[in-house]
Structure formats: C-alpha cells, structure tokens
Backbone and ligand atoms as CSV (ligand in chain L), in Angstrom:
chain,resi,resn,atom,element,x,y,z
A,1,MET,N,N,138.216,136.385,55.973
A,1,MET,CA,C,139.157,137.413,56.387
A,1,MET,C,C,138.623,138.126,57.632
A,2,ILE,N,N,139.527,138.456,58.525
A,2,ILE,CA,C,139.158,139.283,59.673
A,2,ILE,C,C,139.965,140.574,59.591
A,3,VAL,N,N,139.294,141.696,59.760
A,3,VAL,CA,C,139.936,142.999,59.630
A,3,VAL,C,C,139.960,143.679,60.995
A,4,LEU,N,N,141.161,144.018,61.429
A,4,LEU,CA,C,141.344,144.714,62.720
A,4,LEU,C,C,142.224,145.934,62.503
A,5,THR,N,N,142.101,146.902,63.384
A,5,THR,CA,C,143.031,148.030,63.341
A,5,THR,C,C,144.295,147.640,64.116
A,6,ASN,N,N,145.374,148.365,63.885
A,6,ASN,CA,C,146.595,148.011,64.627
A,6,ASN,C,C,146.453,148.292,66.125
A,7,LEU,N,N,145.620,149.262,66.497
A,7,LEU,CA,C,145.379,149.499,67.935
A,7,LEU,C,C,144.659,148.311,68.574
A,8,GLN,N,N,143.668,147.783,67.849
A,8,GLN,CA,C,142.942,146.613,68.372
A,8,GLN,C,C,143.881,145.429,68.516
A,9,MET,N,N,144.739,145.233,67.504
A,9,MET,CA,C,145.675,144.118,67.564
A,9,MET,C,C,146.656,144.306,68.717
A,10,ASP,N,N,147.133,145.530,68.919
A,10,ASP,CA,C,148.054,145.801,70.042
A,10,ASP,C,C,147.400,145.454,71.374
A,11,LYS,N,N,146.126,145.797,71.509
A,11,LYS,CA,C,145.401,145.528,72.753
A,11,LYS,C,C,145.334,144.016,73.014
A,12,ILE,N,N,145.076,143.256,71.963
A,12,ILE,CA,C,144.986,141.799,72.088
A,12,ILE,C,C,146.356,141.214,72.428
A,13,LEU,N,N,147.381,141.667,71.718
A,13,LEU,CA,C,148.718,141.098,71.948
A,13,LEU,C,C,149.228,141.454,73.337
A,14,SER,N,N,148.975,142.675,73.789
A,14,SER,CA,C,149.471,143.009,75.130
A,14,SER,C,C,148.689,142.254,76.202
A,15,HIS,N,N,147.416,142.014,75.962
A,15,HIS,CA,C,146.649,141.182,76.906
A,15,HIS,C,C,147.261,139.772,76.970
A,16,ALA,N,N,147.584,139.227,75.795
A,16,ALA,CA,C,148.164,137.874,75.736
A,16,ALA,C,C,149.500,137.818,76.482
A,17,GLU,N,N,150.296,138.871,76.329
A,17,GLU,CA,C,151.615,138.885,76.976
A,17,GLU,C,C,151.482,139.077,78.490
A,18,CYS,N,N,150.540,139.934,78.908
A,18,CYS,CA,C,150.335,140.166,80.352
A,18,CYS,C,C,149.838,138.906,81.056
A,19,ALA,N,N,149.008,138.145,80.361
A,19,ALA,CA,C,148.401,136.963,80.989
A,19,ALA,C,C,149.390,135.803,81.107
A,20,TYR,N,N,150.442,135.823,80.309
A,20,TYR,CA,C,151.430,134.739,80.305
A,20,TYR,C,C,151.945,134.485,81.709
A,21,PRO,N,N,152.101,133.246,82.207
A,21,PRO,CA,C,151.990,131.993,81.455
A,21,PRO,C,C,150.581,131.409,81.403
A,22,ASP,N,N,149.577,132.196,81.770
A,22,ASP,CA,C,148.202,131.719,81.597
A,22,ASP,C,C,147.685,132.121,80.218
A,23,GLU,N,N,146.565,131.538,79.847
A,23,GLU,CA,C,145.886,131.946,78.620
A,23,GLU,C,C,145.065,133.200,78.901
A,24,CYS,N,N,145.039,134.109,77.954
A,24,CYS,CA,C,144.116,135.248,78.038
A,24,CYS,C,C,142.923,134.912,77.159
A,25,CYS,N,N,141.853,135.687,77.305
A,25,CYS,CA,C,140.722,135.491,76.391
A,25,CYS,C,C,139.894,136.763,76.323
A,26,GLY,N,N,139.129,136.863,75.266
A,26,GLY,CA,C,138.275,138.028,75.102
A,26,GLY,C,C,137.342,137.859,73.920
A,27,LEU,N,N,136.469,138.832,73.763
A,27,LEU,CA,C,135.449,138.770,72.708
A,27,LEU,C,C,135.654,139.901,71.708
A,28,LEU,N,N,135.316,139.621,70.467
A,28,LEU,CA,C,135.431,140.591,69.380
A,28,LEU,C,C,134.032,140.919,68.875
A,29,VAL,N,N,133.714,142.195,68.896
A,29,VAL,CA,C,132.392,142.665,68.483
A,29,VAL,C,C,132.564,143.479,67.211
A,30,GLY,N,N,131.668,143.298,66.273
A,30,GLY,CA,C,131.788,144.066,65.036
A,30,GLY,C,C,130.687,143.760,64.063
A,31,GLU,N,N,131.073,143.730,62.778
A,31,GLU,CA,C,130.098,143.500,61.717
A,31,GLU,C,C,130.594,142.386,60.824
A,32,ARG,N,N,129.618,141.675,60.273
A,32,ARG,CA,C,129.915,140.572,59.385
A,32,ARG,C,C,129.415,140.937,58.007
A,33,ARG,N,N,130.278,140.803,57.002
A,33,ARG,CA,C,129.821,141.010,55.615
A,33,ARG,C,C,130.213,139.777,54.820
A,34,VAL,N,N,129.239,138.985,54.452
A,34,VAL,CA,C,129.444,137.676,53.855
A,34,VAL,C,C,130.378,136.889,54.787
A,35,ARG,N,N,131.555,136.464,54.311
A,35,ARG,CA,C,132.451,135.694,55.179
A,35,ARG,C,C,133.493,136.583,55.850
A,36,ASP,N,N,133.453,137.881,55.592
A,36,ASP,CA,C,134.449,138.772,56.183
A,36,ASP,C,C,133.913,139.397,57.458
A,37,VAL,N,N,134.858,139.621,58.370
A,37,VAL,CA,C,134.497,140.123,59.683
A,37,VAL,C,C,135.282,141.405,59.947
A,38,PHE,N,N,134.585,142.441,60.364
A,38,PHE,CA,C,135.212,143.729,60.657
A,38,PHE,C,C,135.055,143.995,62.149
A,39,VAL,N,N,136.176,144.034,62.846
A,39,VAL,CA,C,136.125,144.202,64.296
A,39,VAL,C,C,135.943,145.682,64.622
A,40,ARG,N,N,135.007,145.964,65.501
A,40,ARG,CA,C,134.809,147.342,65.975
A,40,ARG,C,C,135.290,147.508,67.416
A,41,GLU,N,N,135.159,146.452,68.197
A,41,GLU,CA,C,135.512,146.553,69.621
A,41,GLU,C,C,136.198,145.266,70.073
A,42,VAL,N,N,137.206,145.453,70.928
A,42,VAL,CA,C,137.895,144.325,71.559
A,42,VAL,C,C,137.571,144.378,73.045
A,43,HIS,N,N,137.030,143.292,73.584
A,43,HIS,CA,C,136.671,143.263,75.003
A,43,HIS,C,C,137.466,142.184,75.722
A,44,GLN,N,N,138.350,142.610,76.602
A,44,GLN,CA,C,139.125,141.646,77.385
A,44,GLN,C,C,138.207,140.979,78.396
A,45,SER,N,N,138.409,139.688,78.596
A,45,SER,CA,C,137.643,138.961,79.606
A,45,SER,C,C,138.612,138.441,80.652
A,46,ALA,N,N,138.104,138.270,81.875
A,46,ALA,CA,C,138.853,137.473,82.842
A,46,ALA,C,C,138.787,136.037,82.343
A,47,ASN,N,N,139.830,135.269,82.594
A,47,ASN,CA,C,139.797,133.852,82.223
A,47,ASN,C,C,139.235,133.072,83.408
A,48,ARG,N,N,138.004,132.545,83.240
A,48,ARG,CA,C,137.303,131.863,84.333
A,48,ARG,C,C,137.576,130.369,84.385
A,49,ALA,N,N,138.494,129.880,83.548
A,49,ALA,CA,C,138.767,128.434,83.530
A,49,ALA,C,C,139.404,127.994,84.839
A,50,ALA,N,N,139.133,126.742,85.225
A,50,ALA,CA,C,139.705,126.198,86.458
A,50,ALA,C,C,141.225,126.072,86.336
A,51,SER,N,N,141.717,125.743,85.147
A,51,SER,CA,C,143.175,125.702,84.959
A,51,SER,C,C,143.559,126.614,83.799
A,52,PRO,N,N,143.720,127.916,84.106
A,52,PRO,CA,C,143.926,128.918,83.056
A,52,PRO,C,C,145.249,128.772,82.299
A,53,ALA,N,N,146.147,127.927,82.781
A,53,ALA,CA,C,147.412,127.743,82.054
A,53,ALA,C,C,147.207,127.010,80.738
A,54,ASN,N,N,146.133,126.218,80.652
A,54,ASN,CA,C,145.929,125.513,79.382
A,54,ASN,C,C,144.463,125.481,78.940
A,55,GLN,N,N,143.653,126.372,79.505
A,55,GLN,CA,C,142.250,126.466,79.099
A,55,GLN,C,C,141.798,127.908,79.217
A,56,PHE,N,N,140.702,128.203,78.533
A,56,PHE,CA,C,140.105,129.513,78.764
A,56,PHE,C,C,138.605,129.380,78.838
A,57,GLU,N,N,138.027,130.323,79.576
A,57,GLU,CA,C,136.577,130.391,79.641
A,57,GLU,C,C,136.209,131.857,79.787
A,58,ILE,N,N,135.436,132.342,78.830
A,58,ILE,CA,C,135.001,133.744,78.834
A,58,ILE,C,C,134.070,133.975,80.029
A,59,ASP,N,N,134.224,135.118,80.654
A,59,ASP,CA,C,133.344,135.506,81.754
A,59,ASP,C,C,131.899,135.628,81.225
A,60,PRO,N,N,130.972,134.808,81.714
A,60,PRO,CA,C,129.605,134.859,81.182
A,60,PRO,C,C,128.931,136.215,81.373
A,61,GLN,N,N,129.329,136.928,82.420
A,61,GLN,CA,C,128.735,138.256,82.644
A,61,GLN,C,C,129.115,139.231,81.525
A,62,LEU,N,N,130.359,139.139,81.051
A,62,LEU,CA,C,130.793,140.005,79.944
A,62,LEU,C,C,129.930,139.732,78.714
A,63,ARG,N,N,129.769,138.464,78.394
A,63,ARG,CA,C,128.961,138.074,77.241
A,63,ARG,C,C,127.525,138.594,77.391
A,64,PHE,N,N,126.985,138.415,78.570
A,64,PHE,CA,C,125.615,138.833,78.848
A,64,PHE,C,C,125.453,140.350,78.649
A,65,ASP,N,N,126.391,141.098,79.211
A,65,ASP,CA,C,126.316,142.565,79.089
A,65,ASP,C,C,126.448,143.006,77.636
A,66,LEU,N,N,127.346,142.345,76.903
A,66,LEU,CA,C,127.553,142.726,75.504
A,66,LEU,C,C,126.335,142.392,74.646
A,67,GLU,N,N,125.718,141.247,74.897
A,67,GLU,CA,C,124.568,140.831,74.081
A,67,GLU,C,C,123.495,141.924,74.053
A,68,ARG,N,N,123.236,142.459,75.219
A,68,ARG,CA,C,122.173,143.460,75.314
A,68,ARG,C,C,122.529,144.699,74.486
A,69,ARG,N,N,123.778,145.168,74.611
A,69,ARG,CA,C,124.176,146.375,73.901
A,69,ARG,C,C,124.312,146.117,72.391
A,70,MET,N,N,124.786,144.931,72.023
A,70,MET,CA,C,124.924,144.624,70.601
A,70,MET,C,C,123.571,144.663,69.903
A,71,ARG,N,N,122.545,144.160,70.594
A,71,ARG,CA,C,121.205,144.194,69.998
A,71,ARG,C,C,120.773,145.633,69.747
A,72,GLN,N,N,121.066,146.495,70.695
A,72,GLN,CA,C,120.652,147.900,70.552
A,72,GLN,C,C,121.411,148.598,69.428
A,73,GLU,N,N,122.676,148.204,69.223
A,73,GLU,CA,C,123.520,148.934,68.267
A,73,GLU,C,C,123.749,148.187,66.967
A,74,SER,N,N,122.988,147.105,66.741
A,74,SER,CA,C,123.120,146.311,65.513
A,74,SER,C,C,124.544,145.827,65.260
A,75,LEU,N,N,125.214,145.436,66.323
A,75,LEU,CA,C,126.533,144.832,66.186
A,75,LEU,C,C,126.403,143.349,66.493
A,76,ASP,N,N,127.386,142.581,66.064
A,76,ASP,CA,C,127.370,141.135,66.297
A,76,ASP,C,C,128.595,140.709,67.084
A,77,LEU,N,N,128.448,139.588,67.755
A,77,LEU,CA,C,129.630,138.908,68.267
A,77,LEU,C,C,130.267,138.221,67.063
A,78,VAL,N,N,131.470,138.659,66.686
A,78,VAL,CA,C,132.091,138.122,65.465
A,78,VAL,C,C,133.261,137.192,65.760
A,79,GLY,N,N,133.776,137.239,66.977
A,79,GLY,CA,C,134.917,136.370,67.235
A,79,GLY,C,C,135.279,136.288,68.695
A,80,VAL,N,N,136.204,135.389,68.939
A,80,VAL,CA,C,136.743,135.188,70.271
A,80,VAL,C,C,138.251,135.097,70.114
A,81,TYR,N,N,138.986,135.655,71.065
A,81,TYR,CA,C,140.443,135.486,70.985
A,81,TYR,C,C,140.937,134.836,72.266
A,82,HIS,N,N,142.008,134.088,72.139
A,82,HIS,CA,C,142.683,133.563,73.322
A,82,HIS,C,C,144.120,133.245,72.964
A,83,SER,N,N,144.935,133.042,73.991
A,83,SER,CA,C,146.358,132.812,73.741
A,83,SER,C,C,146.734,131.389,74.105
A,84,HIS,N,N,147.807,130.932,73.502
A,84,HIS,CA,C,148.409,129.636,73.829
A,84,HIS,C,C,149.813,129.894,74.354
A,85,PRO,N,N,149.993,129.825,75.683
A,85,PRO,CA,C,151.342,130.004,76.222
A,85,PRO,C,C,152.245,128.859,75.737
A,86,ASP,N,N,153.229,129.200,74.932
A,86,ASP,CA,C,154.164,128.221,74.362
A,86,ASP,C,C,153.429,127.084,73.652
A,87,GLY,N,N,152.343,127.415,72.977
A,87,GLY,CA,C,151.518,126.329,72.421
A,87,GLY,C,C,151.141,126.448,70.962
A,88,GLY,N,N,151.699,127.411,70.234
A,88,GLY,CA,C,151.334,127.524,68.817
A,88,GLY,C,C,150.029,128.278,68.617
A,89,ALA,N,N,149.787,128.668,67.390
A,89,ALA,CA,C,148.620,129.516,67.090
A,89,ALA,C,C,147.515,128.750,66.374
A,90,TRP,N,N,147.534,127.424,66.553
A,90,TRP,CA,C,146.512,126.579,65.934
A,90,TRP,C,C,145.547,126.078,66.993
A,91,PRO,N,N,144.298,125.791,66.615
A,91,PRO,CA,C,143.336,125.275,67.606
A,91,PRO,C,C,143.854,123.989,68.252
A,92,SER,N,N,143.777,123.926,69.560
A,92,SER,CA,C,144.217,122.723,70.285
A,92,SER,C,C,143.091,121.695,70.282
A,93,GLU,N,N,143.398,120.495,70.746
A,93,GLU,CA,C,142.354,119.468,70.873
A,93,GLU,C,C,141.221,119.986,71.752
A,94,THR,N,N,141.606,120.674,72.824
A,94,THR,CA,C,140.595,121.232,73.728
A,94,THR,C,C,139.710,122.234,72.990
A,95,ASP,N,N,140.336,123.069,72.163
A,95,ASP,CA,C,139.547,124.056,71.420
A,95,ASP,C,C,138.548,123.357,70.501
A,96,ILE,N,N,139.005,122.309,69.831
A,96,ILE,CA,C,138.137,121.598,68.889
A,96,ILE,C,C,136.980,120.939,69.646
A,97,ASP,N,N,137.298,120.364,70.802
A,97,ASP,CA,C,136.242,119.741,71.605
A,97,ASP,C,C,135.233,120.761,72.106
A,98,ARG,N,N,135.725,121.942,72.428
A,98,ARG,CA,C,134.849,122.910,73.094
A,98,ARG,C,C,134.302,123.961,72.140
A,99,ALA,N,N,134.571,123.801,70.853
A,99,ALA,CA,C,134.123,124.805,69.892
A,99,ALA,C,C,132.601,124.924,69.912
A,100,TRP,N,N,132.159,126.131,69.894
A,100,TRP,CA,C,130.716,126.359,69.916
A,100,TRP,C,C,130.415,127.496,68.954
A,101,GLU,N,N,129.197,127.539,68.453
A,101,GLU,CA,C,128.703,128.629,67.602
A,101,GLU,C,C,129.493,128.764,66.304
A,102,SER,N,N,128.882,128.403,65.221
A,102,SER,CA,C,129.541,128.560,63.923
A,102,SER,C,C,129.645,130.035,63.572
A,103,ASP,N,N,130.494,130.318,62.585
A,103,ASP,CA,C,130.689,131.668,62.045
A,103,ASP,C,C,131.491,132.588,62.945
A,104,LEU,N,N,131.968,132.104,64.055
A,104,LEU,CA,C,132.847,132.940,64.868
A,104,LEU,C,C,134.280,132.763,64.388
A,105,VAL,N,N,135.019,133.863,64.372
A,105,VAL,CA,C,136.446,133.780,64.095
A,105,VAL,C,C,137.179,133.577,65.414
A,106,TRP,N,N,138.044,132.600,65.447
A,106,TRP,CA,C,138.882,132.368,66.624
A,106,TRP,C,C,140.270,132.899,66.317
A,107,LEU,N,N,140.660,133.908,67.058
A,107,LEU,CA,C,141.990,134.477,66.909
A,107,LEU,C,C,142.856,133.847,68.005
A,108,ILE,N,N,143.926,133.198,67.601
A,108,ILE,CA,C,144.774,132.496,68.568
A,108,ILE,C,C,146.182,133.074,68.514
A,109,ILE,N,N,146.667,133.461,69.685
A,109,ILE,CA,C,147.982,134.097,69.790
A,109,ILE,C,C,148.946,133.126,70.449
A,110,ASP,N,N,150.046,132.881,69.798
A,110,ASP,CA,C,151.105,132.044,70.364
A,110,ASP,C,C,152.040,132.964,71.157
A,111,VAL,N,N,152.188,132.680,72.452
A,111,VAL,CA,C,153.064,133.497,73.306
A,111,VAL,C,C,154.225,132.626,73.776
A,112,LYS,N,N,155.422,133.021,73.405
A,112,LYS,CA,C,156.612,132.273,73.824
A,112,LYS,C,C,157.433,133.109,74.782
A,113,ASP,N,N,157.711,132.551,75.966
A,113,ASP,CA,C,158.490,133.270,76.990
A,113,ASP,C,C,157.957,134.682,77.208
A,114,GLY,N,N,156.647,134.847,77.179
A,114,GLY,CA,C,156.050,136.143,77.468
A,114,GLY,C,C,155.927,137.086,76.288
A,115,SER,N,N,156.390,136.671,75.101
A,115,SER,CA,C,156.256,137.533,73.920
A,115,SER,C,C,155.338,136.891,72.883
A,116,ALA,N,N,154.415,137.690,72.374
A,116,ALA,CA,C,153.512,137.200,71.321
A,116,ALA,C,C,154.323,137.040,70.044
A,117,VAL,N,N,154.380,135.817,69.523
A,117,VAL,CA,C,155.225,135.560,68.350
A,117,VAL,C,C,154.428,135.245,67.088
A,118,ALA,N,N,153.175,134.850,67.235
A,118,ALA,CA,C,152.384,134.534,66.038
A,118,ALA,C,C,150.907,134.659,66.368
A,119,THR,N,N,150.135,135.096,65.396
A,119,THR,CA,C,148.683,135.165,65.559
A,119,THR,C,C,148.046,134.602,64.297
A,120,ARG,N,N,147.117,133.692,64.491
A,120,ARG,CA,C,146.399,133.140,63.341
A,120,ARG,C,C,144.909,133.201,63.620
A,121,ALA,N,N,144.127,133.328,62.549
A,121,ALA,CA,C,142.668,133.389,62.676
A,121,ALA,C,C,142.072,132.129,62.069
A,122,HIS,N,N,141.093,131.577,62.750
A,122,HIS,CA,C,140.448,130.350,62.296
A,122,HIS,C,C,138.941,130.567,62.343
A,123,LEU,N,N,138.315,130.260,61.240
A,123,LEU,CA,C,136.869,130.427,61.152
A,123,LEU,C,C,136.216,129.092,61.468
A,124,LEU,N,N,135.236,129.144,62.332
A,124,LEU,CA,C,134.549,127.931,62.743
A,124,LEU,C,C,133.349,127.724,61.821
A,125,LEU,N,N,133.435,126.680,61.011
A,125,LEU,CA,C,132.433,126.485,59.963
A,125,LEU,C,C,131.534,125.302,60.253
A,126,GLU,N,N,130.287,125.450,59.879
A,126,GLU,CA,C,129.373,124.316,59.888
A,126,GLU,C,C,129.538,123.592,58.563
A,127,PRO,N,N,129.214,122.340,58.378
A,127,PRO,CA,C,128.728,121.477,59.443
A,127,PRO,C,C,129.890,120.888,60.231
A,128,LYS,N,N,129.559,120.364,61.384
A,128,LYS,CA,C,130.516,119.690,62.258
A,128,LYS,C,C,131.492,120.647,62.936
A,129,LEU,N,N,131.270,121.940,62.794
A,129,LEU,CA,C,132.104,122.901,63.474
A,129,LEU,C,C,133.600,122.617,63.308
A,130,ARG,N,N,134.031,122.707,62.083
A,130,ARG,CA,C,135.452,122.529,61.779
A,130,ARG,C,C,136.129,123.885,61.673
A,131,PHE,N,N,137.412,123.922,62.052
A,131,PHE,CA,C,138.175,125.164,61.917
A,131,PHE,C,C,138.844,125.234,60.548
A,132,LYS,N,N,138.798,126.411,59.952
A,132,LYS,CA,C,139.500,126.639,58.700
A,132,LYS,C,C,140.257,127.955,58.857
A,133,GLU,N,N,141.530,127.976,58.523
A,133,GLU,CA,C,142.282,129.216,58.722
A,133,GLU,C,C,141.786,130.299,57.771
A,134,THR,N,N,141.743,131.508,58.271
A,134,THR,CA,C,141.342,132.654,57.442
A,134,THR,C,C,142.388,133.745,57.619
A,135,SER,N,N,142.450,134.683,56.678
A,135,SER,CA,C,143.515,135.683,56.729
A,135,SER,C,C,143.173,136.824,57.693
A,136,ILE,N,N,144.218,137.492,58.141
A,136,ILE,CA,C,144.069,138.640,59.048
A,136,ILE,C,C,144.549,139.861,58.290
A,137,GLU,N,N,143.729,140.891,58.250
A,137,GLU,CA,C,144.179,142.140,57.660
A,137,GLU,C,C,144.234,143.208,58.744
A,138,ILE,N,N,145.394,143.862,58.857
A,138,ILE,CA,C,145.558,144.925,59.844
A,138,ILE,C,C,145.507,146.257,59.095
A,139,ILE,N,N,144.609,147.127,59.538
A,139,ILE,CA,C,144.524,148.446,58.914
A,139,ILE,C,C,144.941,149.501,59.927
A,140,SER,N,N,145.372,150.663,59.437
A,140,SER,CA,C,145.720,151.715,60.389
A,140,SER,C,C,144.439,152.333,60.913
A,141,ASN,N,N,144.525,152.975,62.061
A,141,ASN,CA,C,143.314,153.447,62.739
A,141,ASN,C,C,142.660,154.615,62.029
L,1,ZN,ZN,ZN,143.210,127.174,72.665
C-alpha cells in the first residue's frame, strides 16, 4: 500500500496534466513500514529523456540533492511517479526494461487528452524486479 495526502496527489496529477503530451516524472520521499509506504514529500523532476513523449528520466541532480538530505533526516526514497500520455496506468515494456532498485513504488498516471483519468501503484519486487500492483490510500491533510 502507498499512502498519500490529497494535496500530494493533486500535485502529482497536475504535474501529469501540465506535462501532457509529454511524460512527467518525479520522486517520492517518505517512510517505509514493512511493505507499506508513507509519502512525506513529492518532488517534481524535469524529464531528461531524449524523447519525453514516451520515456522519462529523472534529473540526476534532483536525486543527488535529495539523497544527501534524506540521510540527514532519516527519510527514504520510497517511489517514483511518471505519466503515460494516452497510455494506460500499467508499466510499459520500456518501464519493465528500465526498472531499477527493488522496493520502490511506481505510481503511474494515465493522462487522456490532457486529463488525468487513472492512477495505479506498482511495487517493484525482487527477485527479477517484477511489478506487482499495490493499493493507493488517499488521506486528508
Ligand atoms: Zn512508463
């Protein structure tokens, strides 16, 4: 399960809609308790992919800056989010090929004609880094 506040979810969905027809992407920082993930911060990233319409690549500088602060504040990188312009909310072949780091939740937003229509969360599990869908819980702030 991944737990987000409705403000955090709004931030992600509006990023996905603004980036349309390109993919948006960002990092989720928070805490992990067993298999559950509690998001504390949503960090939008520039999409550094060469073809952002069907790929995403997190800005390495964002990751680098966050790593240092997360260590100081005992927070973890718990997930990554990105959007699929007119592409569904399931991991694409590209996502499966490029999946890295187990235990991260991948939040995928399906954006149709500029509107976010579906969001699904997928947990990347070892071995073999397979995706398994996990539930999303939205709490009020
Ligand atoms: Zn994708």
